[in-house]
C-alpha positions in Angstrom: 55.6 43.5 23.3 55.2 40.4 21.4 57.7 39.4 19.0 57.5 39.6 15.4 55.7 36.5 14.0 54.7 35.8 10.4 50.9 34.4 10.3 50.7 31.0 9.1 50.6 30.5 5.2 47.7 28.0 5.5 45.1 30.5 6.5 41.7 30.2 4.8 40.3 32.8 2.7 39.2 35.9 4.8 39.9 33.9 7.9 40.7 35.8 11.0 44.4 36.8 11.1 46.6 37.1 14.2 45.4 40.0 16.4 47.4 43.2 15.8 50.2 43.2 18.3 50.2 46.9 18.6 46.2 46.9 19.5 45.4 48.7 22.5 42.7 46.3 23.1 41.7 43.1 21.1 39.2 43.8 18.3 36.9 41.1 17.3 36.7 40.0 13.8 33.4 39.1 12.1 33.3 39.1 8.4 30.2 38.7 6.3 30.1 36.8 2.8 31.5 38.6 -0.2 29.6 41.1 -1.9 26.7 39.3 -3.7 24.7 40.0 -7.0 23.0 43.0 -5.4 25.0 45.4 -7.7 28.2 46.8 -6.2 29.1 50.5 -6.7 32.2 51.4 -8.5 34.8 52.4 -5.8 36.5 55.7 -6.9 36.2 58.5 -4.2 37.9 61.7 -3.7 40.3 61.7 -0.6 40.1 64.0 2.2 42.1 67.5 2.2 45.3 67.1 0.3 48.4 67.6 2.2 51.4 70.0 0.8 53.7 67.2 0.1 51.5 64.8 -1.8 51.4 62.3 -4.3 48.6 62.7 -7.0 47.6 60.6 -10.0 48.9 62.3 -13.4 45.6 62.7 -14.8 44.0 64.6 -11.8 47.0 66.6 -10.5 46.0 69.9 -11.8 42.3 69.5 -11.4 42.7 68.7 -7.6 45.6 71.4 -7.0 43.0 74.3 -8.4 40.0 73.0 -6.5 41.5 72.3 -3.1 42.6 75.0 -0.5 46.1 74.8 0.8 45.9 72.6 4.0 47.4 73.8 7.4 50.7 72.5 7.9 51.5 69.4 10.2 52.6 70.9 13.8 55.7 68.7 14.0 56.9 70.3 17.3 53.7 69.2 18.9 54.5 65.7 17.3 58.0 65.9 18.6 57.1 66.6 22.2 54.1 64.2 22.3 55.8 61.0 20.8 59.4 61.9 21.7 61.7 58.8 22.2 61.2 55.0 21.0 63.6 55.5 18.5 61.5 57.8 16.5 62.3 61.2 15.2 60.2 63.9 13.4 61.3 66.4 10.6 59.3 68.8 8.7 58.7 68.2 4.9 57.2 70.9 3.3 53.7 71.2 5.0 54.1 67.6 5.9 55.9 65.7 8.6 58.4 62.6 8.0 58.3 60.0 11.0 61.9 58.5 11.2 62.2 55.1 12.6 66.0 53.7 13.5 66.9 50.4 15.1 69.9 49.7 16.6 70.9 47.2 14.0 70.8 49.8 11.5 67.5 49.2 9.9 65.6 52.7 9.2 62.1 53.4 7.7 60.5 56.8 6.9 56.9 57.4 6.9 55.0 60.5 5.6 52.2 62.2 7.3 49.1 62.8 6.6 49.5 60.9 3.4 50.6 57.4 5.1 53.2 56.7 2.5 56.3 54.9 3.6 59.1 56.5 1.7 62.0 54.5 2.6 63.2 51.3 4.1 66.7 50.4 4.5 67.2 47.1 6.3 70.8 45.9 7.6 72.2 43.5 5.2 74.5 40.7 5.4 77.7 42.8 4.4 77.3 45.5 7.4 75.6 48.3 5.9 72.0 49.2 5.0 70.3 49.0 1.5 67.3 51.1 0.2 64.8 48.5 -1.0 61.9 51.1 -1.8 61.7 53.0 -5.1 60.1 56.7 -5.0 60.1 59.6 -7.2 59.9 63.4 -6.2 58.9 65.7 -8.8 57.4 69.4 -8.4 53.9 69.5 -8.9 51.1 72.3 -9.6 51.7 75.2 -7.2 55.3 74.2 -6.3 54.1 71.3 -4.2 56.6 68.5 -4.0 54.7 65.3 -5.6 55.8 62.1 -4.0 55.0 58.7 -5.7 56.1 55.4 -5.2 57.2 53.2 -1.7 54.5 51.5 0.3 51.2 53.1 -0.3 47.8 51.8 1.2 44.5 52.1 -1.3 41.4 51.4 0.9 37.7 52.3 -0.2 34.7 51.6 1.5 31.4 51.8 -0.1 27.9 51.6 1.2 24.6 50.6 -0.4 21.6 52.4 -1.5 23.4 55.4 -3.1 25.0 56.2 0.3 28.3 56.9 -1.2 31.6 56.0 0.0 34.7 56.9 2.0 38.5 56.7 1.6 41.2 57.6 4.3 43.1 59.2 1.3 45.9 61.6 2.7 43.9 62.1 6.1 45.9 59.8 8.4 46.7 61.4 11.9 49.3 59.9 14.4 47.8 58.1 17.2 50.4 56.4 18.8 54.2 55.3 18.8 55.5 52.3 20.8 58.4 50.3 21.0 62.2 51.1 21.4 65.3 50.5 19.1 66.3 47.5 20.3 63.4 45.3 19.6 60.9 47.0 17.4 59.1 50.6 16.7 55.5 50.5 16.0 53.6 53.6 14.5 50.0 53.6 14.4 48.0 55.9 12.2 44.1 56.4 12.4 41.4 57.8 10.2 37.7 58.1 10.4 34.8 58.7 8.2 32.4 61.5 8.7 30.1 61.0 11.5 32.3 58.1 12.6 30.8 55.7 10.2 33.7 54.0 9.7 37.2 53.8 11.2 40.5 52.7 9.9 43.8 51.9 11.6 47.0 51.5 10.1 50.2 50.1 12.1 53.6 50.5 10.4 56.1 48.6 12.5 60.0 48.3 11.8 61.5 45.0 13.1 65.1 43.9 13.0 64.4 41.7 10.0 61.2 43.1 8.5 58.7 45.9 7.6 55.0 45.5 8.3 51.7 47.2 7.5 48.8 46.1 9.7 45.2 47.5 8.9 42.1 47.0 10.7 39.0 48.6 9.3 35.6 48.8 11.4 32.1 49.7 10.3 30.1 52.0 12.5 28.0 50.5 15.0 24.8 52.1 13.7 25.8 52.0 10.1 24.5 50.2 7.0 26.6 47.3 5.5 29.8 48.4 4.0 31.7 47.0 1.1 35.5 47.2 1.8 38.1 47.0 -1.0 41.7 47.4 -0.2 45.3 46.7 -2.0 48.7 47.7 -0.8 51.3 48.7 -3.7 55.1 48.3 -2.9 57.4 50.1 -5.2 60.8 47.7 -5.0 64.1 49.3 -6.3 65.8 47.2 -8.5 68.6 47.5 -11.2 66.4 46.8 -13.9 63.5 44.3 -14.2 66.0 42.3 -16.9 67.9 41.0 -13.6 64.6 40.7 -11.5 62.7 37.4 -10.8 59.7 36.5 -8.9 60.2 33.4 -7.1 57.3 31.1 -5.9 54.3 31.9 -8.1 54.1 28.8 -10.1 50.5 27.0 -10.4 48.8 30.4 -9.8 46.2 31.5 -11.9 46.3 35.4 -13.2 44.4 38.0 -15.1 46.0 40.9 -17.3 45.3 44.1 -16.0 46.4 47.5 -16.7 48.5 49.2 -14.0 47.0 50.3 -10.7 46.5 54.0 -10.9 46.1 55.5 -7.7 47.7 59.0 -6.1 50.9 57.2 -5.5 51.6 55.1 -8.6 54.6 55.3 -10.8 53.5 54.4 -14.4 56.0 55.2 -17.2 54.1 57.7 -19.7 54.6 55.2 -22.6 53.8 52.0 -21.0 50.3 51.4 -22.4 51.3 51.9 -25.9 54.3 49.7 -25.5 53.1 46.9 -23.3 49.4 46.3 -24.6 49.3 43.0 -26.4 46.6 42.1 -29.1 45.2 39.3 -26.9 44.4 41.3 -24.0 43.3 44.5 -26.0 39.8 44.2 -25.7 39.9 42.2 -22.3 37.4 44.1 -19.8 40.1 43.5 -17.0 43.0 44.8 -19.1 41.1 48.1 -19.9 39.8 48.9 -16.3 43.1 48.1 -14.2 42.5 48.5 -10.3 39.3 50.3 -10.5 38.0 47.1 -12.0 39.8 45.3 -9.2 38.7 47.5 -6.4 35.0 47.3 -7.4 34.9 43.5 -7.4 35.2 42.5 -10.8 32.0 44.3 -12.1 31.3 46.4 -14.8 29.3 49.8 -14.6 26.1 47.8 -14.6 26.7 45.8 -11.9 26.9 42.9 -14.0 29.8 40.3 -12.7 32.7 39.8 -15.1 32.6 36.1 -15.8 35.7 36.0 -18.0 38.1 33.1 -17.1 41.6 33.5 -15.7 44.0 34.6 -18.7 46.3 31.4 -17.6 48.1 29.6 -14.9 51.9 30.8 -14.0 54.1 28.2 -15.4 57.3 29.5 -14.2 58.5 29.1 -10.3 61.6 31.5 -11.6 59.4 34.3 -13.3 61.5 36.7 -15.2 60.1 40.2 -15.0 62.2 41.6 -18.0 59.2 42.1 -20.2 56.2 44.7 -19.4 53.8 42.7 -17.5 50.8 43.5 -15.1 48.8 40.7 -13.5 46.7 39.7 -10.6 47.3 36.4 -9.3 44.7 34.3 -7.3 45.4 31.1 -5.5 49.0 32.4 -4.9 51.4 31.4 -2.0 50.7 33.6 1.3 54.8 34.1 0.6 57.0 34.7 -2.4 60.2 36.4 -3.1 61.6 39.1 -5.5 65.2 38.7 -6.4 67.3 41.1 -8.0 70.8 40.0 -9.2 72.2 43.4 -10.1 71.9 44.5 -6.8 72.3 41.3 -5.2 69.0 41.8 -3.0 65.8 40.2 -2.5 62.7 41.0 -0.6 60.4 38.4 0.6 56.5 39.5 0.7 54.3 37.8 2.9 50.2 38.8 3.1 47.3 37.8 5.6 43.7 38.7 5.1 44.2 39.4 1.3 43.4 36.3 -1.3 45.1 38.1 -4.3 48.4 39.5 -5.4 49.4 42.3 -7.6 52.4 42.3 -9.7 53.6 45.0 -12.2 56.9 45.3 -14.0 57.4 48.4 -16.4 59.8 46.1 -18.3 63.6 46.5 -19.2 63.5 49.0 -22.0 64.4 51.9 -19.6 67.6 53.0 -18.1 69.4 50.7 -15.4 69.1 52.0 -11.9 67.0 54.8 -13.2 63.6 56.5 -12.9 61.6 53.4 -14.0 64.1 50.5 -12.4 61.5 49.1 -10.5 58.8 46.4 -9.7 55.5 46.7 -8.1 54.1 43.9 -5.8 51.5 43.6 -3.2 48.3 42.0 -1.7 44.9 42.8 -3.4 41.3 41.9 -3.4 39.3 40.8 -6.4 36.0 40.8 -4.6 35.1 43.4 -1.7 34.6 42.2 1.9 31.2 43.3 3.2 30.9 44.3 7.0 27.8 44.6 9.0 27.3 47.1 11.7 30.1 46.8 14.0 32.2 44.5 12.0 35.8 44.6 11.4 38.4 43.4 9.0 41.9 42.9 9.5 44.7 42.3 6.7 48.4 42.7 6.8 51.6 42.6 4.9 55.1 42.0 5.9 58.3 43.0 3.7 60.9 40.7 5.0 64.5 41.0 4.6 66.3 37.4 4.2 69.8 39.2 3.5 71.0 39.2 7.1 
């Protein structure tokens, strides 16, 4: 198995990243130009059948619970028998399955099936123990289901032209393979396919001794029409309080102010919009649309491009996250660091295949070490990537642990 290696930070926009080391065969990557002015569709598609243990957007939880039948539970015994070994264990969680990875250096990570949500990452630390770096909330949802939000979540959406609709893996990931060993690294490969194999997605979550990586590959069907792909990854990072938290390395990056990303895994304080809305951004098209605007390529309902200029340029290389802030940064470094002085911890985020960066802080008016003591960072796209028939896009992110 190839050792963990962070891609070069000087990669050109949408350049072919290093092939996924976990691939059974190399996938050629051929990207078309970005979506032009032909009118993109708003990418907001219903996910596949919902698992029992799942994450729901607050506004749609009751509607989805009433409309969707109870799915069949994940067969944990089968998964344990088929993929035993490699330092991985399987545990039932309601109708879902927790995949537990553990390395000999003490680092552990948990992934939930079929949602694909990474609910825990505890890297080995310099003081000899492990520390949880992800933030999740578990509440009781409609019908007594456990609603899990936070963690590391992938929001991937595909749209076809000509009114052909769209597709998203949603909570329909299946376990394809498990590789590795507790000494070097453990890879968990997930797969999902659109109806009729019009498109396919692959997600490989790898626990390294010094990092947790999420590598993605999306392929348009060989006989399919061109497809516009949008993707974002949200990492909910646990902090003592945003008041003690800093983003290092963003100086010189352009940014746009947006509303928080609303996906099925988002954690948003109920009073955030009222508390954080600034007069200057009140009528800003990006501030009113949030991630829906990001994932639709910055275009309004009529398909006209949003020609607003960036709101500003980051002038602080040691950005304090004490105030409520939600931004998408362009021309940002491939790697930057979130540092929490309160927990004496830091996490380094590296991205590949994504040109923009999403940063959200709920602000420091909430309880220290409490439900809203977190920040969200992750790679994102301001414009979709168009894939022709048979073409593949690859992207990746790496949560690196500099605390060893």
